[in-house]
MARLUM-182663 format. One record per residue (C-alpha): residue in one letter; residue number from 1; x, y, z. Coordinates in Angstrom, 1 decimal. Last residue first. Layout:
BEGIN
<code A | pos NUM | u X | v Y | w Z>
...
***
This chain:
BEGIN
<code R | pos 221 | u 7.5 | v 10.4 | w 14.6>
<code A | pos 220 | u 5.8 | v 7.4 | w 12.9>
<code C | pos 219 | u 2.5 | v 6.2 | w 14.3>
<code Y | pos 218 | u 1.7 | v 3.1 | w 16.3>
<code G | pos 217 | u -1.9 | v 3.7 | w 17.3>
<code G | pos 216 | u -3.6 | v 6.9 | w 18.0>
<code S | pos 215 | u -3.4 | v 10.2 | w 19.9>
<code E | pos 214 | u -2.3 | v 13.4 | w 18.3>
<code G | pos 213 | u 0.3 | v 15.7 | w 19.8>
<code Y | pos 212 | u 3.1 | v 15.2 | w 17.4>
<code P | pos 211 | u 3.0 | v 13.0 | w 14.3>
<code N | pos 210 | u 0.3 | v 15.3 | w 12.8>
<code K | pos 209 | u -2.0 | v 12.9 | w 10.9>
<code F | pos 208 | u -2.0 | v 10.9 | w 7.7>
<code T | pos 207 | u 1.7 | v 10.0 | w 7.5>
<code G | pos 206 | u 3.6 | v 9.5 | w 4.2>
<code V | pos 205 | u 7.1 | v 8.0 | w 3.8>
<code L | pos 204 | u 9.6 | v 8.4 | w 1.0>
<code Q | pos 203 | u 10.2 | v 12.2 | w 1.2>
<code S | pos 202 | u 13.6 | v 12.8 | w -0.4>
<code D | pos 201 | u 16.9 | v 13.9 | w 1.3>
<code I | pos 200 | u 18.1 | v 10.3 | w 1.9>
<code R | pos 199 | u 19.4 | v 9.7 | w 5.3>
<code I | pos 198 | u 22.5 | v 7.7 | w 6.3>
<code M | pos 197 | u 23.8 | v 5.8 | w 9.3>
<code P | pos 196 | u 27.5 | v 4.8 | w 8.9>
<code R | pos 195 | u 29.1 | v 2.6 | w 11.5>
<code G | pos 194 | u 30.3 | v 3.6 | w 15.0>
<code L | pos 193 | u 28.3 | v 1.0 | w 16.8>
<code A | pos 192 | u 27.2 | v 3.7 | w 19.2>
<code L | pos 191 | u 24.9 | v 5.1 | w 16.5>
<code I | pos 190 | u 23.0 | v 1.9 | w 16.6>
<code L | pos 189 | u 22.3 | v 2.4 | w 20.3>
<code L | pos 188 | u 21.3 | v 6.0 | w 19.7>
<code W | pos 187 | u 19.0 | v 4.9 | w 16.9>
<code T | pos 186 | u 17.3 | v 2.5 | w 19.4>
<code A | pos 185 | u 16.8 | v 5.2 | w 22.0>
<code H | pos 184 | u 15.2 | v 7.4 | w 19.4>
<code D | pos 183 | u 12.8 | v 4.6 | w 18.4>
<code E | pos 182 | u 11.9 | v 3.8 | w 22.0>
<code S | pos 181 | u 10.8 | v 7.4 | w 22.5>
<code Y | pos 180 | u 7.9 | v 6.0 | w 24.6>
<code R | pos 179 | u 6.8 | v 2.5 | w 25.4>
<code R | pos 178 | u 10.0 | v 1.0 | w 26.9>
<code G | pos 177 | u 9.6 | v -2.5 | w 28.2>
<code A | pos 176 | u 12.6 | v -3.9 | w 26.3>
<code P | pos 175 | u 14.8 | v -1.3 | w 24.5>
<code F | pos 174 | u 14.4 | v -1.7 | w 20.7>
<code R | pos 173 | u 17.1 | v -4.0 | w 19.4>
<code V | pos 172 | u 20.8 | v -3.9 | w 18.7>
<code P | pos 171 | u 23.5 | v -6.5 | w 17.9>
<code I | pos 170 | u 23.3 | v -5.9 | w 14.1>
<code D | pos 169 | u 22.2 | v -8.8 | w 12.0>
<code Q | pos 168 | u 19.1 | v -7.5 | w 10.4>
<code R | pos 167 | u 20.7 | v -4.4 | w 9.0>
<code V | pos 166 | u 18.4 | v -1.4 | w 9.3>
<code M | pos 165 | u 15.8 | v 0.3 | w 7.1>
<code A | pos 164 | u 14.2 | v 3.3 | w 8.9>
<code T | pos 163 | u 11.6 | v 5.5 | w 7.2>
<code S | pos 162 | u 8.6 | v 4.2 | w 9.2>
<code T | pos 161 | u 10.5 | v 5.0 | w 12.4>
<code G | pos 160 | u 11.1 | v 8.6 | w 11.5>
<code I | pos 159 | u 14.7 | v 9.4 | w 12.0>
<code P | pos 158 | u 16.2 | v 12.8 | w 13.0>
<code N | pos 157 | u 15.3 | v 12.4 | w 16.7>
<code I | pos 156 | u 16.4 | v 15.8 | w 18.1>
<code L | pos 155 | u 19.3 | v 17.6 | w 19.8>
<code L | pos 154 | u 21.7 | v 14.9 | w 20.8>
<code F | pos 153 | u 20.9 | v 12.8 | w 17.7>
<code R | pos 152 | u 22.0 | v 15.6 | w 15.4>
<code R | pos 151 | u 25.3 | v 15.9 | w 17.2>
<code K | pos 150 | u 26.3 | v 12.4 | w 16.1>
<code P | pos 149 | u 26.3 | v 13.2 | w 12.4>
<code L | pos 148 | u 23.9 | v 11.5 | w 10.0>
<code R | pos 147 | u 25.6 | v 10.7 | w 6.7>
<code R | pos 146 | u 23.8 | v 12.4 | w 3.9>
<code T | pos 145 | u 22.3 | v 11.1 | w 0.7>
<code V | pos 144 | u 21.4 | v 13.5 | w -2.0>
<code A | pos 143 | u 19.0 | v 11.9 | w -4.6>
<code D | pos 142 | u 20.9 | v 10.5 | w -7.6>
<code D | pos 141 | u 18.0 | v 8.5 | w -8.9>
<code L | pos 140 | u 15.8 | v 11.5 | w -8.1>
<code V | pos 139 | u 12.6 | v 10.9 | w -6.2>
<code P | pos 138 | u 9.8 | v 13.3 | w -7.2>
<code L | pos 137 | u 6.6 | v 13.5 | w -5.1>
<code S | pos 136 | u 3.7 | v 12.2 | w -7.1>
<code D | pos 135 | u 3.9 | v 8.9 | w -5.2>
<code L | pos 134 | u 3.0 | v 10.7 | w -2.0>
<code G | pos 133 | u -0.1 | v 12.4 | w -3.5>
<code A | pos 132 | u -1.2 | v 9.1 | w -5.0>
<code Q | pos 131 | u -1.0 | v 7.4 | w -1.7>
<code D | pos 130 | u -3.3 | v 9.9 | w -0.1>
<code D | pos 129 | u -3.6 | v 13.2 | w 1.8>
<code V | pos 128 | u 0.0 | v 13.4 | w 2.9>
<code Q | pos 127 | u 1.9 | v 14.4 | w 6.0>
<code G | pos 126 | u 5.6 | v 14.1 | w 6.1>
<code W | pos 125 | u 8.7 | v 11.9 | w 5.9>
<code R | pos 124 | u 12.3 | v 12.2 | w 5.0>
<code A | pos 123 | u 14.6 | v 9.2 | w 4.6>
<code A | pos 122 | u 16.4 | v 6.6 | w 6.6>
<code V | pos 121 | u 19.2 | v 4.0 | w 5.9>
<code L | pos 120 | u 20.8 | v 2.2 | w 8.7>
<code V | pos 119 | u 23.8 | v -0.2 | w 9.1>
<code T | pos 118 | u 26.2 | v 1.1 | w 6.4>
<code D | pos 117 | u 29.5 | v -0.9 | w 6.5>
<code P | pos 116 | u 28.8 | v -2.4 | w 3.1>
<code G | pos 115 | u 29.2 | v 0.8 | w 1.2>
<code T | pos 114 | u 27.7 | v 4.2 | w 0.7>
<code R | pos 113 | u 26.6 | v 3.7 | w -2.9>
<code E | pos 112 | u 25.1 | v 0.3 | w -2.1>
<code A | pos 111 | u 23.1 | v 1.7 | w 0.8>
<code A | pos 110 | u 21.8 | v 4.5 | w -1.4>
<code R | pos 109 | u 20.6 | v 2.1 | w -4.1>
<code L | pos 108 | u 18.9 | v 0.0 | w -1.4>
<code Q | pos 107 | u 17.2 | v 3.1 | w -0.1>
<code T | pos 106 | u 15.9 | v 4.1 | w -3.5>
<code E | pos 105 | u 14.5 | v 0.7 | w -4.4>
<code I | pos 104 | u 12.9 | v 0.3 | w -1.0>
<code K | pos 103 | u 11.2 | v 3.7 | w -1.1>
<code R | pos 102 | u 10.2 | v 3.7 | w -4.8>
<code S | pos 101 | u 6.4 | v 3.2 | w -4.3>
<code H | pos 100 | u 6.5 | v 5.9 | w -1.6>
<code W | pos 99 | u 5.6 | v 4.3 | w 1.7>
<code V | pos 98 | u 2.5 | v 4.4 | w 3.8>
<code D | pos 97 | u 1.7 | v 5.1 | w 7.5>
<code D | pos 96 | u -1.1 | v 3.9 | w 9.8>
<code A | pos 95 | u 0.2 | v 0.4 | w 10.3>
<code D | pos 94 | u 3.7 | v 1.5 | w 11.2>
<code L | pos 93 | u 6.4 | v 0.5 | w 8.7>
<code F | pos 92 | u 9.9 | v -0.8 | w 9.7>
<code A | pos 91 | u 12.4 | v -2.1 | w 7.1>
<code V | pos 90 | u 14.7 | v -5.0 | w 8.0>
<code W | pos 89 | u 17.7 | v -5.7 | w 5.7>
<code H | pos 88 | u 19.5 | v -9.0 | w 5.0>
<code G | pos 87 | u 16.0 | v -10.6 | w 5.0>
<code Q | pos 86 | u 15.0 | v -13.6 | w 7.0>
<code A | pos 85 | u 13.2 | v -11.7 | w 9.7>
<code A | pos 84 | u 12.1 | v -13.6 | w 12.9>
<code D | pos 83 | u 14.3 | v -11.5 | w 15.2>
<code W | pos 82 | u 13.1 | v -8.3 | w 13.6>
<code G | pos 81 | u 9.5 | v -9.3 | w 13.8>
<code I | pos 80 | u 9.9 | v -10.0 | w 17.5>
<code N | pos 79 | u 11.8 | v -6.7 | w 18.0>
<code R | pos 78 | u 9.1 | v -4.7 | w 16.2>
<code A | pos 77 | u 6.5 | v -6.0 | w 18.7>
<code E | pos 76 | u 9.0 | v -5.1 | w 21.5>
<code G | pos 75 | u 9.1 | v -1.5 | w 20.3>
<code A | pos 74 | u 5.4 | v -1.2 | w 19.6>
<code G | pos 73 | u 4.3 | v -2.2 | w 23.0>
<code R | pos 72 | u 4.2 | v -5.7 | w 24.7>
<code N | pos 71 | u 0.5 | v -6.4 | w 24.8>
<code S | pos 70 | u -0.1 | v -10.1 | w 25.7>
<code P | pos 69 | u -0.5 | v -13.3 | w 23.7>
<code L | pos 68 | u 1.4 | v -12.0 | w 20.7>
<code V | pos 67 | u 0.1 | v -12.9 | w 17.2>
<code I | pos 66 | u 2.7 | v -13.3 | w 14.4>
<code L | pos 65 | u 1.2 | v -12.9 | w 10.9>
<code R | pos 64 | u 2.7 | v -13.7 | w 7.5>
<code A | pos 63 | u 3.0 | v -11.8 | w 4.3>
<code H | pos 62 | u 4.6 | v -12.9 | w 1.0>
<code P | pos 61 | u 1.5 | v -12.0 | w -1.0>
<code T | pos 60 | u -1.3 | v -10.3 | w 1.0>
<code E | pos 59 | u -4.7 | v -12.1 | w 1.2>
<code A | pos 58 | u -3.8 | v -13.9 | w 4.4>
<code V | pos 57 | u -2.6 | v -10.6 | w 5.9>
<code I | pos 56 | u -6.0 | v -9.0 | w 5.5>
<code A | pos 55 | u -7.9 | v -11.9 | w 7.0>
<code A | pos 54 | u -5.5 | v -12.2 | w 10.0>
<code A | pos 53 | u -5.8 | v -8.4 | w 10.6>
<code L | pos 52 | u -9.6 | v -8.7 | w 10.6>
<code R | pos 51 | u -9.6 | v -11.6 | w 13.1>
<code S | pos 50 | u -7.1 | v -9.8 | w 15.3>
<code E | pos 49 | u -9.3 | v -6.7 | w 15.3>
<code E | pos 48 | u -12.4 | v -8.7 | w 16.3>
<code P | pos 47 | u -10.5 | v -10.5 | w 19.1>
<code S | pos 46 | u -9.0 | v -7.2 | w 20.4>
<code S | pos 45 | u -5.3 | v -6.7 | w 19.6>
<code A | pos 44 | u -2.6 | v -8.6 | w 21.4>
<code D | pos 43 | u 0.4 | v -6.9 | w 19.7>
<code D | pos 42 | u -0.3 | v -8.4 | w 16.2>
<code V | pos 41 | u 3.1 | v -8.5 | w 14.5>
<code V | pos 40 | u 2.8 | v -8.2 | w 10.7>
<code I | pos 39 | u 5.8 | v -9.8 | w 9.0>
<code I | pos 38 | u 6.3 | v -9.0 | w 5.3>
<code E | pos 37 | u 8.7 | v -11.0 | w 3.1>
<code R | pos 36 | u 11.3 | v -10.8 | w 0.4>
<code V | pos 35 | u 10.4 | v -7.3 | w -0.8>
<code R | pos 34 | u 9.5 | v -6.6 | w -4.4>
<code S | pos 33 | u 11.4 | v -3.6 | w -5.8>
<code T | pos 32 | u 9.1 | v -1.1 | w -7.5>
<code Q | pos 31 | u 7.0 | v -1.2 | w -4.4>
<code Q | pos 30 | u 3.3 | v -1.8 | w -4.8>
<code T | pos 29 | u 3.2 | v -4.7 | w -2.3>
<code V | pos 28 | u 4.6 | v -2.4 | w 0.4>
<code S | pos 27 | u 2.2 | v 0.5 | w -0.2>
<code D | pos 26 | u -0.7 | v -2.0 | w -0.4>
<code L | pos 25 | u 0.3 | v -3.3 | w 3.1>
<code A | pos 24 | u 0.0 | v 0.2 | w 4.6>
<code R | pos 23 | u -3.4 | v 0.8 | w 3.0>
<code Q | pos 22 | u -4.6 | v -2.7 | w 4.2>
<code L | pos 21 | u -3.5 | v -1.9 | w 7.7>
<code T | pos 20 | u -5.4 | v 1.4 | w 8.0>
<code G | pos 19 | u -8.8 | v 0.4 | w 9.3>
<code S | pos 18 | u -7.4 | v -2.7 | w 10.9>
<code S | pos 17 | u -5.6 | v -0.6 | w 13.5>
<code N | pos 16 | u -6.3 | v -2.4 | w 16.8>
<code F | pos 15 | u -2.6 | v -2.9 | w 17.5>
<code F | pos 14 | u -0.3 | v -3.9 | w 14.6>
<code P | pos 13 | u 3.5 | v -3.7 | w 14.5>
<code I | pos 12 | u 4.7 | v -3.9 | w 10.8>
<code V | pos 11 | u 8.0 | v -5.5 | w 9.9>
<code V | pos 10 | u 9.2 | v -5.5 | w 6.3>
<code T | pos 9 | u 11.9 | v -8.0 | w 5.4>
<code V | pos 8 | u 14.3 | v -7.0 | w 2.7>
<code D | pos 7 | u 16.5 | v -9.0 | w 0.3>
<code A | pos 6 | u 15.0 | v -7.2 | w -2.7>
<code C | pos 5 | u 13.3 | v -9.2 | w -5.4>
<code A | pos 4 | u 13.4 | v -7.7 | w -8.9>
<code K | pos 3 | u 9.9 | v -7.2 | w -10.2>
<code T | pos 2 | u 8.6 | v -9.6 | w -12.8>
<code M | pos 1 | u 7.5 | v -7.9 | w -16.1>
***
């Protein structure tokens, strides 16, 4: 049976992380709602890593690669993919994270329930051992969806980057030149638009390391 096509572009910033890229892409291609396109942005990786990324992307349906001539950082790499996106929604995924197979389906349903003014849909995230472990977590069709209040953003960053799905056409991007907390700064800019930002109370993203205090590539917070 052909999967319904969701009007969603997936943007994956990539920097010397070929060992996890295939896993991340598999979690996108195995979605219950097929996405419109996948854009992998190679942020000036080493020649060998760039070659490996190109080979992986070439074998992935509906995926294309953008190669940057110099390293710009995760935020600007996401911006380049965001600007090139053709989907109504843009969903971010870091190259060392994975999605629950029902992530896109569940987020689109939540956005439809909350109305056309919604500009961002997030979810919960946490450490997992493998894709099967993440997909075994229950996702209810009527999962609780909460509008994120302004005060939450003043205390913490309540949105993991790999959970975020945003409207492509909003007048906000990740701050240029910023290489730390660029995601939190972006959510604050979106918050200032005064339109609904919601989070689903189900874990739809899996990470494979502690998001705090461990070194590595572009990882969700």
